[in-house]
TORBA-364728 format. One record per residue: x, y, z of N, C-alpha, C in turn. Coordinates in steps of 0.1 Angstrom, whole numbers, plus 2048, in hexadecimal, padded with zeros to 3 digits. Layout:
# residues N
XYZXYZXYZ ...
//
This chain:
# residues 187
3780C5C073860C3C053890C0BF7 3810B8BF03840B5BE23830C1BD9 37A0CABDD3790D7BD63850DFBD7 38C0DFBE33980E6BE53A30E0BDC 3A40D3BDB3AE0CCBD33AC0CFBC5 39F0CFBC039C0D2BB239F0E0BAF 39C0E9BB839F0F7BB63AE0FABB5 3B60F3BBE3C40F4BBE3CA0EFBB1 3C50E3BAD3C90DDBA13C70E6B94 3BB0ECB943B80F5B893C1101B88 3C4107B943CE112B953DB10EB90 3E0102B933ED0FDB8F3ED0FBB80 3E20F6B7A3E10F4B6C3E1101B65 3D910BB6A3D8118B643E611FB64 3ED11EB6F3FB123B7040411DB66 403110B6540C108B5B40810DB4D 3FC10FB4A3F7113B3C3FD121B39 3FD12AB43403138B41412137B3F 41812EB4742712DB4542A128B37 42311EB33425118B25422123B1B 41812BB1C414135B1241F140B12 424144B1E42F14EB1E43C148B18 43F13CB1B44B135B1544A135B06 43E131B0143D130AF243E13EAEC 438148AF3439156AEE44715BAED 44F158AF845D15CAF8465155AED 463148AEB469141AE0466146AD3 459149AD045514FAC445B15DAC2 45B165ACC462172ACB470171AC8 477168ACF486166ACC488162ABD 480158AB9481153AAB47E15FAA1 473166AA3470171A9A47B17CA9A 48017FAA548A18AAA6498185AA1 49B178AA24A8173A9E4A8170A8F 49D16AA8949D166A7C49416DA72 48A174A7648117AA6D48118AA6C 47F190A7747E19FA774851A5A84 48A1B1A824911B7A8D48F1C6A8C 48E1CDA9748D1DCA9749B1E2A94 49C1EDA8E4A81F4A8C4A6203A8D 4AF20AA934AE219A954B821FA8B 4B4228A834BC230A7A4C5239A82 4D2238A804DB241A874E224AA7D 4E1257A7D4E7260A744DF264A69 4E526BA5F4DD271A544E126CA47 4E8260A464ED25BA3A4E2257A30 4D6254A354CB250A2C4C025BA2A 4C3267A2F4BA272A2C4B8274A1D 4AD277A184A127AA1E49726EA1E 49C262A1B494256A1B491252A29 49C251A3249B24DA404A1258A48 49C25AA544A0265A5C4A6260A69 4B0268A6F4B6264A7B4AC261A86 4AE256A8D4A6252A9949924BA94 496249A8848A242A8448D233A87 48222DA8A48221EA8D47C217A82 48220CA7E47C204A7347D1F5A75 4761EEA6D4771DFA6E47F1DAA63 4881D1A664911CBA5D48D1BCA5B 48B1B8A4E4871ABA4B4941A3A4A 49719AA544A3192A544A2185A4C 496181A49494174A42495175A32 493181A2D493183A1E49F17EA17 4AB180A1E4B717CA174BC16EA19 4B3166A204B4157A1F4AF152A12 4A615AA0C49F156A004A415C9F4 4AA1689F54B016F9E94BB1789ED 4C317D9E44CE1869E64C91949E6 4D019E9EC4CC1AC9EB4CC1B09DC 4C31B99D94C21BE9CB4C31CD9CC 4C81D39C14C91E29C04BC1E99C3 4BE1F49CB4B21FC9CF4AD1F99DD 4B01ED9E24AC1E99EF4B41F09FA 4AD1F3A054B41F9A114B71EEA1A 4C31EDA1E4C81E1A264CF1E6A33 4CF1DDA3D4D71DFA494E21D5A48 4EE1D9A4B4F91CFA4B5031D2A56 50B1C8A5A5151CAA645211D1A5E 5231DDA6152E1E5A5B53A1E5A64 5381E5A715431E5A7A53F1DAA85 5481D7A8D5461CCA9753A1CFAA0 5381DCAA452D1DFAAD5231E8AA7 5231EAA9951A1F4A935151EFA86 5081F0A845021EDA774FF1FAA6F 5001F9A624FC204A594F0201A52 4E920CA4D4DE20BA444E1213A38 4E020CA2C4E3212A1F4DB20CA15 4DC212A094D520D9FD4DE2049F4 4D91F99EF4E11F19E64E11F89D9 4ED1FA9D34EF2009C74F31F69BC 4FC1ED9BF5001E39B55031D69BC 5031CB9B45051BD9BA5111B79B3 5151AB9B75211A49B25201A49A3 52C1A799D52E1A798E52B1B4988 5241BD98F5211CB98A52E1D498B 52E1DE9835381E99835301F5986 5341FC99152D209995537214995 53222099153922C991530238991 53624499452E25099353625A98A 53025F98053526997752C275976 53028197852828D97751B28C97E 51B28798B51028699350627B98E 50A27298650126898050625A985 4FE25298B50124598F50123C983 50B23498150C22B97650F21D97B 50621397750920597A5091FE96D 5151F896B5181F195E5161FA952 51B20795451B21194A50E217947 50321494E4F621994C4F2222957 4EB22E9544E723795E4DC231966 4DD2329734D222D97C4CA238981 4BD23897F4B42429844B2240993 4B324B99A4B224A9A94A82559AE 49B2529AC49025C9AF49025F9BE 4952569C74952589D549F2629D9 4A82679D04B22719D34AD27F9CF 4A22819C949D28E9C349D2999CE 4972969D94962A09E44A32A49E9 4AC29A9EC4B929D9F14C22A59E7 4C12A19DA4C82A89D04C42B79CF 4B82B99D04B32C79D04B82CF9DC 4B82C99E84BD2D09F44CC2D39F2 4D32C99ED4E22CB9EB4E42D79E1 4DC2D89D64DE2E39CD4DB2F09D4 4D12F19DC4CD2FD9E34D83019ED 4E02F79F24EB2FA9FB4F82FD9F3 4F72FD9E65033019DE50C2F59DB 5082E99DD5102DD9D950F2DB9CA 51A2DB9C35192D99B55162CA9B1 51A2C19B95172B29B75112AC9C3 5082A39C150229C9CD50A28F9CF 50F2899C551727D9C65242809BE 52F2819C553C2849BF5402789B7 54727B9AC54C2709A35552669AB 55425A9A655E2509AB56024699F 56C24099E56F23799356722A994 56722398956021698956520C993 55B20699A55E1FC9A45571EF99F 55F1E499E5591D799B5551D09A8 5491CB9A95441C59B55471B69B5 54F1B29BE5531A49BF54819A9C3 54A18E9C15401839C453C1859D3 5301829D652A1829E352C1909EA 52C19B9E352C1A89E85221B19E1 51F1BC9E85161C69E251C1D49E4 5181DE9DC51D1EC9DE5111F39E3 5131FA9EF5082029F550C2109F6 5012199F65032279F84F822DA00 4FA237A084F023EA0F4E9247A06 4DC24AA084D5254A004D9262A01 4E0265A0D4E6272A0F4F4271A0B 4F72729FE50426F9F850F2789FD 50B284A0151528EA0651928AA15 511282A1C51427FA2A511270A2D 519267A26517259A28524252A27 52624AA31532241A3152D233A2C 531231A1F52B225A1853621EA10 532217A0653B20F9FE5462189F7 5432249F554D22D9EF55922E9F9 55722CA0656222DA1056621FA15 55C217A1755F20AA1D5601FEA13 55D201A0755E1F79FC5511EE9FC 5511E59F25451DC9F15431D59FF 5361D2A015321CBA0E52F1BDA0B 5341B4A145321A6A125231A3A15 51D19BA0C50F197A0E50D190A1C 517189A20516182A2D51418BA39 517198A385151A2A435081A8A43 4FF1A5A394F21ACA384E91A6A42 4E31AEA4A4D91AAA554CB1A8A4F 4C71B1A464BA1B0A404B61BDA38 4AA1BCA334A41C7A2B49B1D0A34 49D1DDA334941E6A3A4861E5A33 47C1E3A3B46E1E1A354651EEA37 4641F2A4445C1FEA47461205A54 45E212A54460219A61454218A69 456217A7644A217A7F44B221A8A 455229A8B456234A9545E23FA8F 45A24BA9044D250A9744124CA8F 43624AA9642A245A9142524DA84 42725BA85423263A7942B260A6D 437259A6E43F256A6343F247A5F 435240A63433232A5F432231A4F 43B229A4943B228A3B44421CA37 442217A2A44C20EA25458215A21 46420EA22471214A1F475213A11 46D20EA0847220C9FA46F2189F2 
//
């Protein structure tokens, strides 16, 4: 009889250990998902040819607790109440951004954009005279950034919605993980 009590007690202890382990795992998953990393699905073609429609990527949510977004980074931000956008940071507070003759200028200096080479070539082949249409200088206010999609001919970005508040930024895109054949860093 004491063997039965001991066996029953061991099963209860083992069950309690499993419940604790699962509880800790759930709390850790919640913490990681809420504060550190989150999955994101690319919707649309505004970031072609850097990112493709339906690709899944990991967004680093913790990075902007430590630093502000910087030009060249690909970020996810709350653009609408129910929708997040993914775009590239072009300019930050205090900067002046404009496009003249298909050249991006930040503070009057030409910005090299090697990530646009493939898309620019495709646009030329399709008869597009400019990949990024001219727009007048825009001064970026405090606590805002200017973002653009890499597919400049098909992107709803700061050229239409204006500078984006840094407070709406969810995080920085780090790498794609789906489809498996397309696993890569997003920088």
